[in-house]
N, C-alpha and C positions, 0 to 999 in steps of 0.2 A: 613440539613434536617435529621430528625430522621426516621429510618425505622427498622422494626422488621424483623430479618432474622433468620431462623431456620437452624442450621448447624449440621452436624453429629459430634458426640462426638469425634470419632477417628480423624477426620480432624482437629478439634480444638486442640486436644492434639499434633498432629504432627506439626501443624503450630506454636504452642507456643514453642515447642522444637527447631524448626528451627530459630525462631526469637523471643527470650524471651523479648527483649527490646521494641518491637512494640506492641501497643495495638491492639486488634482485629479490632477496628474501623479503625485504621491506616493501618493495613494490608489489610482489605477489600477495603479501598479507593485506596491503591496502586495497588491492583490487578485489580480493575475495571478500573482505569486509563490506566493500561497497556493493558487491553483487548480492550478498546476503541481505543487506539493508534494503536494497531495491525490491527484492522478492518479498521481503517481510512487509514492506509498505503496500505492495500490490495485493498480498493476501489480506491485509488489514482493510484496505479500501474495498475489496470485493465483499468481505464480511459485513462492513458497514453499509454498503449499498443494499445487500440482502436484508439486513435488519431494518433499514429505513423503509424499504418497500413493504416489508411485513408490517411494520408499525403504521404505515400509511393505510394499508388495507384494514387493519384493526380500527384505526381512527374513523374511517368511513363507516364501518359497521356500527360503532358506538354513536356516531352522529345521526345515522338513520334511526337507530333505536330511540334516541332522545329528541328527535326533531319535533314531536308534538309538545314536549315540555318546553322547548325553547320559545314557543309562541304563547305560552300561558301568561296571562296578565297583561299582555300588550293590547292596546286599543285596536279595534277593527276598523280602521279608516277606510 
C-alpha cells in the first residue's frame, strides 16, 4: 500500500545516519511492525494478568470450599 507521510527533516537526516543501508520505506515498515508488536504484547500481558487474578480468586474459593475435606483421614496429633 502506498501512503504519503510527512516527516520532519531532522528526523529523516538522523534516521539516514543511523541506518544508511535501509530505505525510508523499509525503516518505516520496521518501526511500525515493532510498534504493533509492542502494543500487542502489552495487550496480551494485561489480559494474562487479569486472567491470572481471576483464576487466583477462583482457586481461593475452591480451597475454602474443600478445606474440610483436605483434613479428612489425617491423624489429630
